[in-house]
Steps between C-alpha positions, in 0.01 A plus 500: 500500500336163549124498531403430863279202582148628560309308766173663402269798505292572809243722670583608855267405783206734468277643769129436460363728229846605378529524121780338301722771349864553395608567859404155625645269235857374474740265324681247723859457381710195585829618638560235767360590840759683710584400858197684632265311267427787260506523122435786255168622367419776253184713503417757230447768765743400780771348280740254670443379854564204728248215497469220755400148406229517769343813351521360147296197610220736608478678164285412200679383185394666174609454139755719325218632278300599809807670650552701179132599487485602868829695477332735250821563310707604801859399435622150586848396382480284186700222667215454750236451231 
């Protein structure tokens, strides 16, 4: 299997006072936006889901090292790291 193109690692929009944790980080995966304008994301707790370009623009980019630290060892497929 070819390694997918990773757009980056991100933190979801957070509510005021909300802590960063494994449930609000994700990997954005380049798989060409479909006709509805969605792509794929992967979160350690929610796994794969649809991601809009609009929502992605509202999220905070983090480094891969930060993603790994925040995920606290919860499984992420190797091809996304």
